[in-house]
C-alpha positions as CSV (number, residue, x, y, z in Angstrom):
1,M,33.3,143.3,-20.0
2,D,36.0,145.1,-17.9
3,A,37.8,147.7,-19.9
4,S,41.1,146.3,-18.7
5,T,40.5,143.0,-20.6
6,S,39.4,144.5,-23.9
7,P,42.9,145.2,-25.3
8,R,43.8,141.5,-25.0
9,I,40.6,140.3,-26.8
10,Y,39.9,142.6,-29.7
11,P,43.3,142.5,-31.3
12,K,43.1,138.7,-31.5
13,M,39.6,139.0,-33.1
14,K,41.0,141.5,-35.6
15,L,43.9,139.3,-36.4
16,L,41.6,136.3,-36.9
17,S,39.3,138.3,-39.1
18,L,42.3,139.5,-41.2
19,A,43.6,136.0,-41.6
20,L,40.2,134.8,-42.8
21,L,39.9,137.7,-45.2
22,L,43.4,137.0,-46.7
23,T,42.5,133.3,-47.0
24,T,39.3,134.2,-48.8
25,C,41.1,136.6,-51.2
26,A,43.7,134.0,-52.0
27,S,41.0,131.5,-52.8
28,L,39.2,134.0,-55.0
29,L,42.4,134.8,-56.8
30,R,43.3,131.2,-57.5
31,A,42.2,130.3,-61.0
32,A,39.4,127.7,-61.5
33,P,40.5,124.5,-63.3
34,L,40.2,125.0,-67.1
35,L,39.9,122.4,-69.8
36,E,38.3,123.1,-73.1
37,T,38.7,121.9,-76.6
38,S,38.3,123.3,-80.1
39,E,38.3,121.6,-83.5
40,V,41.2,122.5,-85.8
41,F,41.8,120.0,-88.6
42,L,38.8,117.7,-89.2
43,Q,38.8,114.6,-91.4
44,K,37.6,115.4,-94.9
45,M,37.6,119.1,-94.2
46,G,38.3,121.0,-97.5
47,G,38.4,117.7,-99.4
48,I,41.4,116.4,-97.4
49,V,41.0,112.7,-96.5
50,R,42.9,113.1,-93.3
51,Y,45.1,115.5,-91.4
52,R,48.0,114.1,-89.4
53,I,51.2,115.1,-87.6
54,P,50.2,118.2,-85.6
55,G,52.5,121.0,-84.6
56,V,51.8,124.2,-82.6
57,V,53.7,127.3,-81.5
58,V,52.8,130.7,-79.9
59,T,54.4,133.8,-81.4
60,P,55.8,136.7,-79.4
61,K,52.6,138.5,-80.1
62,G,50.5,135.7,-78.6
63,T,49.2,134.4,-82.0
64,V,48.8,130.6,-82.1
65,L,50.0,128.8,-85.2
66,A,48.7,125.2,-85.6
67,Y,49.9,123.2,-88.6
68,S,49.8,119.7,-89.9
69,E,50.2,117.4,-92.9
70,A,47.1,117.5,-95.2
71,R,47.0,114.0,-96.6
72,K,44.8,114.5,-99.7
73,N,44.0,111.0,-100.9
74,N,44.7,108.6,-98.0
75,S,46.2,108.5,-94.5
76,S,49.6,107.0,-95.6
77,D,52.9,108.7,-94.7
78,W,53.5,108.8,-98.5
79,G,51.3,110.3,-101.1
80,E,50.0,113.7,-102.2
81,I,50.5,115.7,-99.0
82,E,50.5,119.4,-98.3
83,I,51.2,121.5,-95.2
84,H,48.2,123.5,-93.9
85,L,48.2,126.1,-91.1
86,R,45.5,127.8,-89.1
87,R,46.0,130.9,-86.9
88,S,44.3,131.8,-83.7
89,T,44.4,135.3,-82.2
90,D,42.3,134.4,-79.1
91,G,44.5,131.8,-77.4
92,G,43.2,128.8,-79.4
93,R,39.5,129.3,-78.7
94,S,38.7,129.9,-82.4
95,W,40.6,129.5,-85.7
96,Q,41.0,131.3,-89.0
97,P,40.5,129.3,-92.2
98,P,43.3,126.9,-93.2
99,Q,46.2,128.1,-95.4
100,H,48.2,125.9,-97.7
101,I,51.7,127.2,-96.8
102,A,54.6,125.0,-97.8
103,H,56.1,124.4,-101.3
104,I,53.4,125.9,-103.5
105,G,55.9,126.6,-106.3
106,A,57.8,124.1,-108.5
107,R,56.9,120.5,-107.5
108,L,59.3,117.7,-106.7
109,E,57.3,114.6,-107.6
110,G,57.9,110.9,-107.1
111,N,56.6,108.4,-104.5
112,P,59.1,105.5,-104.2
113,R,56.7,103.6,-101.9
114,K,54.1,103.2,-104.7
115,K,54.7,100.7,-107.5
116,T,52.3,102.5,-109.9
117,G,50.6,105.9,-109.8
118,G,53.1,107.6,-107.5
119,E,55.1,109.3,-110.3
120,Q,53.2,112.6,-109.9
121,E,52.7,112.6,-106.2
122,Q,54.5,115.1,-103.9
123,T,54.9,114.2,-100.2
124,V,55.5,117.4,-98.2
125,N,56.2,116.1,-94.7
126,N,57.3,116.7,-91.1
127,P,56.7,120.5,-90.6
128,V,58.5,122.2,-87.7
129,A,58.1,125.8,-86.6
130,I,60.6,127.6,-84.4
131,V,59.8,130.9,-82.7
132,D,62.7,133.4,-82.8
133,R,61.9,135.7,-79.9
134,T,64.9,137.9,-80.8
135,T,63.7,138.9,-84.2
136,G,60.0,138.1,-83.8
137,A,60.1,135.9,-86.9
138,I,58.8,132.3,-87.2
139,E,61.3,130.0,-88.9
140,F,59.6,127.0,-90.6
141,L,61.3,123.8,-91.8
142,Y,59.7,120.9,-93.8
143,C,60.8,118.0,-96.0
144,I,59.7,116.8,-99.4
145,N,59.6,113.1,-100.2
146,Y,61.7,112.5,-97.1
147,A,64.7,113.4,-99.3
148,R,65.0,117.2,-99.3
149,C,64.6,119.8,-96.5
150,Y,63.5,123.4,-97.0
151,S,63.3,126.5,-94.8
152,M,61.1,129.5,-95.0
153,R,60.2,132.5,-92.7
154,S,57.2,134.6,-91.6
155,T,57.6,138.1,-90.2
156,D,53.9,138.8,-89.8
157,D,52.8,136.1,-87.4
158,G,52.2,133.4,-90.0
159,V,50.0,135.5,-92.4
160,T,52.6,135.3,-95.2
161,W,55.7,133.2,-95.8
162,S,59.0,133.8,-97.7
163,K,60.1,131.7,-100.7
164,P,61.5,128.3,-99.5
165,V,65.2,127.8,-99.4
166,D,66.7,124.3,-99.9
167,V,68.8,123.5,-96.8
168,T,69.3,119.7,-97.6
169,A,73.1,120.1,-97.5
170,T,72.8,120.6,-93.7
171,F,72.2,116.9,-93.4
172,E,75.3,115.8,-95.4
173,P,77.7,115.6,-92.3
174,F,75.5,112.9,-90.9
175,R,76.7,110.6,-93.7
176,R,79.9,110.0,-91.8
177,H,77.6,108.0,-89.4
178,Y,75.0,106.6,-91.8
179,D,74.5,106.7,-95.6
180,W,71.0,108.1,-95.1
181,K,68.2,107.7,-97.7
182,V,65.5,109.4,-95.7
183,I,65.6,112.7,-93.7
184,A,62.9,114.2,-91.5
185,T,62.6,117.2,-89.3
186,G,60.7,116.9,-86.0
187,P,57.8,116.6,-86.2
188,G,56.4,119.1,-83.8
189,H,58.3,122.3,-82.9
190,G,61.9,123.5,-82.4
191,I,63.2,125.8,-79.7
192,Q,65.3,128.8,-79.1
193,L,68.0,128.8,-76.4
194,K,68.9,131.7,-74.2
195,S,72.0,132.2,-76.4
196,G,69.6,132.9,-79.4
197,R,70.5,129.5,-81.0
198,L,67.6,127.8,-82.8
199,V,67.5,124.1,-82.5
200,V,65.4,121.6,-84.4
201,P,65.2,117.8,-83.7
202,I,65.7,115.6,-86.7
203,W,65.9,111.9,-87.6
204,L,67.3,110.0,-90.6
205,A,67.0,106.5,-92.0
206,Y,69.5,104.5,-93.9
207,G,67.7,101.5,-95.3
208,K,66.3,101.3,-98.8
209,V,65.0,104.4,-100.5
210,G,61.8,105.5,-98.7
211,D,62.2,103.1,-95.8
212,H,61.8,104.8,-92.4
213,G,64.2,102.3,-90.7
214,P,66.8,101.6,-89.6
215,S,67.0,105.2,-88.1
216,A,68.9,107.5,-85.8
217,A,68.3,110.8,-84.1
218,A,70.1,114.2,-83.9
219,T,69.6,117.9,-84.2
220,I,70.3,120.8,-86.6
221,Y,70.8,124.3,-85.4
222,S,71.2,127.9,-86.5
223,D,73.2,130.7,-84.9
224,D,72.2,133.4,-87.3
225,H,68.4,133.4,-86.9
226,G,67.6,130.8,-89.5
227,R,69.7,132.2,-92.4
228,T,71.9,129.1,-92.3
229,W,71.7,125.7,-90.6
230,K,74.3,123.3,-89.4
231,A,74.4,119.7,-88.3
232,G,74.9,118.8,-84.7
233,D,76.5,115.7,-83.3
234,L,74.7,112.4,-83.6
235,A,72.6,112.2,-80.4
236,V,71.0,108.8,-80.4
237,P,72.5,106.1,-82.7
238,N,70.8,102.9,-83.7
239,S,73.0,100.6,-81.6
240,G,72.9,98.3,-78.7
241,E,69.6,98.3,-76.9
242,F,68.5,101.5,-78.6
243,T,66.5,100.4,-81.7
244,N,65.6,102.8,-84.5
245,P,65.4,106.1,-82.6
246,N,63.3,108.7,-84.5
247,E,60.6,111.4,-84.1
248,T,62.5,113.3,-81.5
249,M,61.4,116.2,-79.4
250,L,63.5,118.6,-77.3
251,T,63.2,121.1,-74.4
252,A,65.4,123.6,-72.7
253,L,66.2,122.9,-69.0
254,S,66.4,125.5,-66.3
255,D,70.2,125.2,-66.1
256,G,70.6,125.9,-69.9
257,R,71.1,122.3,-71.0
258,V,68.9,120.7,-73.7
259,M,67.1,117.4,-73.3
260,L,66.2,115.3,-76.3
261,V,63.5,112.7,-76.0
262,S,63.3,110.1,-78.7
263,R,60.8,107.6,-79.9
264,S,62.1,104.1,-80.7
265,V,61.0,100.5,-81.1
266,S,63.3,99.3,-78.3
267,K,62.5,96.3,-76.2
268,A,62.4,98.5,-73.1
269,N,59.2,100.2,-74.2
270,R,60.4,103.5,-72.8
271,K,61.4,106.9,-74.3
272,I,65.2,107.5,-74.8
273,I,66.7,110.5,-73.0
274,T,69.9,112.3,-73.7
275,L,71.3,115.7,-72.7
276,S,73.5,118.4,-74.4
277,P,75.0,121.6,-73.0
278,D,74.1,123.5,-76.2
279,G,71.5,121.4,-78.1
280,A,74.0,120.3,-80.7
281,T,77.2,118.8,-79.2
282,G,78.4,116.8,-76.3
283,W,75.3,114.6,-76.0
284,S,75.3,112.3,-72.9
285,A,75.0,108.6,-73.1
286,P,71.4,107.8,-74.0
287,Q,69.2,106.2,-71.3
288,F,65.7,104.9,-71.1
289,H,63.3,106.9,-68.8
290,E,61.2,104.5,-66.7
291,E,58.3,106.9,-66.3
292,L,58.0,107.8,-70.0
293,W,56.2,104.8,-71.6
294,E,56.7,104.2,-75.3
295,P,53.8,103.0,-77.4
296,V,55.9,103.8,-80.5
297,C,54.2,107.2,-81.0
298,M,55.4,110.8,-81.2
299,A,55.2,112.7,-78.0
300,S,55.8,116.3,-77.0
301,I,57.5,118.2,-74.3
302,V,57.6,121.9,-73.3
303,A,59.2,124.0,-70.6
304,H,56.7,126.2,-68.7
305,P,58.3,129.7,-69.0
306,A,56.9,131.0,-65.7
307,K,57.9,128.0,-63.7
308,P,61.7,127.2,-63.7
309,G,62.3,123.5,-63.7
310,M,58.7,122.7,-64.7
311,Q,58.3,120.5,-67.8
312,I,55.0,119.4,-69.4
313,Y,54.8,116.2,-71.5
314,S,52.1,114.7,-73.7
315,A,51.8,111.2,-75.1
316,P,49.6,108.1,-75.1
317,H,50.2,106.4,-71.8
318,T,49.9,102.8,-72.8
319,L,52.1,99.6,-73.0
320,G,51.7,96.5,-75.0
321,R,50.8,93.7,-72.6
322,D,49.9,90.0,-73.0
323,A,46.8,88.2,-71.8
324,A,48.2,88.0,-68.3
325,G,48.9,91.7,-68.2
326,K,52.7,91.2,-68.5
327,E,54.6,93.8,-70.5
328,I,55.6,92.6,-73.9
329,P,59.2,93.7,-75.0
330,A,58.8,96.1,-78.0
331,G,55.1,95.5,-77.5
332,R,53.7,98.6,-79.2
333,G,51.0,99.9,-76.9
334,K,47.7,101.2,-78.3
335,R,47.5,104.8,-79.4
336,E,45.0,105.9,-76.9
337,N,44.8,107.4,-73.4
338,L,46.6,110.6,-74.3
339,S,48.0,111.8,-71.0
340,I,49.7,115.0,-69.7
341,K,52.7,114.6,-67.3
342,L,54.3,117.2,-65.2
343,S,57.8,117.4,-63.8
344,R,59.1,120.0,-61.3
345,D,62.7,118.9,-61.6
346,D,63.5,119.3,-65.3
347,G,62.3,115.8,-66.3
348,K,64.1,113.7,-63.7
349,T,60.8,112.6,-62.2
350,W,57.2,113.0,-63.3
351,T,54.9,113.5,-60.3
352,V,51.7,114.1,-62.2
353,N,50.1,111.9,-64.9
354,K,46.6,112.9,-66.0
355,T,44.5,111.6,-68.8
356,L,43.5,114.3,-71.3
357,D,41.7,111.9,-73.7
358,A,41.0,108.3,-72.8
359,G,39.9,107.4,-76.3
360,P,41.9,106.9,-79.5
361,S,44.6,109.6,-79.5
362,A,48.1,109.6,-81.0
363,Y,50.5,112.4,-82.1
364,S,50.5,115.6,-80.1
365,D,52.4,118.9,-79.7
366,L,52.5,121.4,-76.8
367,A,52.8,125.1,-76.4
368,V,52.3,127.6,-73.6
369,L,50.3,130.9,-73.9
370,P,51.5,134.2,-72.4
371,D,49.1,133.8,-69.5
372,G,50.5,130.3,-68.7
373,T,47.6,128.3,-70.2
374,V,48.9,125.2,-72.0
375,L,47.8,124.2,-75.5
376,C,47.9,120.6,-76.6
377,L,47.2,120.0,-80.3
378,Y,46.6,116.3,-80.8
379,E,45.2,113.6,-83.0
380,K,41.8,112.6,-81.6
381,A,40.8,109.5,-83.6
382,N,40.8,110.8,-87.2
383,D,40.7,114.5,-86.4
384,I,43.1,117.1,-84.9
385,V,41.8,119.1,-82.0
386,A,43.3,121.7,-79.6
387,A,42.9,121.3,-75.8
388,R,43.4,124.4,-73.6
389,F,44.1,123.7,-69.9
390,N,45.7,125.4,-67.0
391,L,47.9,124.1,-64.2
392,E,45.0,124.1,-61.8
393,W,43.3,121.5,-64.0
394,L,46.5,119.5,-64.3
395,L,47.1,119.5,-60.6
396,L,43.5,118.9,-59.6
397,K,43.2,115.5,-58.0
398,P,40.4,113.2,-59.1
């Protein structure tokens, strides 16, 4: 080869080799798809007939707190029910033994849904944890007999909890809308806004004592790190085409607004969406979201902290259909095919829908670990399990 030609060839070869090297490095750095599960609350574990209504949060120290209703004698919403919690210090791979954490002191007995034998039952229901990243504390709300609401706090990552404080008076302002007989927090988790405000989704029912309908949805909030709680504006009334909104979930959007997503038994078979600038007031007119199917089941939503605008959603992706495959108004789809959806535009559109569990699967809750891995605590048939997955798995095409 003539020396005069070598300067024109070797630089090209070096550039090509460098490009191939960079491509290889990028490929090696890209995480492999991850999906793994662990057992958290199993049917009949510790003498509990069935665990239901999961919730999960990740503390500022990275500890995972998974909690649920421990239904001691049957799977009914009413009965002798406790709140149990399990901690994980390795990102949800393994779990410490269950703790009975809520309302261990003086009991409030009485089951109005049971003609006989319910006089000495205590229903502790609808647990909701809220991570306060300003103080490092975990605020925890729950209800008793769907009639009173209590708040407690942990300052040691869920190892111990403060004495419960009755915050039922927080719900009294909602009586100007409905003379409620039933109140319920969440279920699932609450959120903290950039302002420091803690926000918890709630629903209330105003039929007969103990009835869960008719119902409406709203939020309560705290601007003093859980010391006191206040009622927000009514977010989703039971009116018009919106039938019995309840079991709401909320998420913070990248522009600071809060989006509330409500379950209902509306004919549209879709989740109800409404927006607020501060999680408590000024809610927009409710709307059905066409992509969020409603099998009349709790769902969950969480913002990915490392990806502005990215929202992750979990729920059974089913619809009630007739023999011809036509959608039935208020058709109540089966509680199966738990799916994970992903939005890159704060929930306006959902471009990814991936099955996490094709079998019987119902209530779920989501949280994001410090490394970006997502946790989904969900009801798998009669058990509650935790799925760990990364965005690479979620975005991996079949």
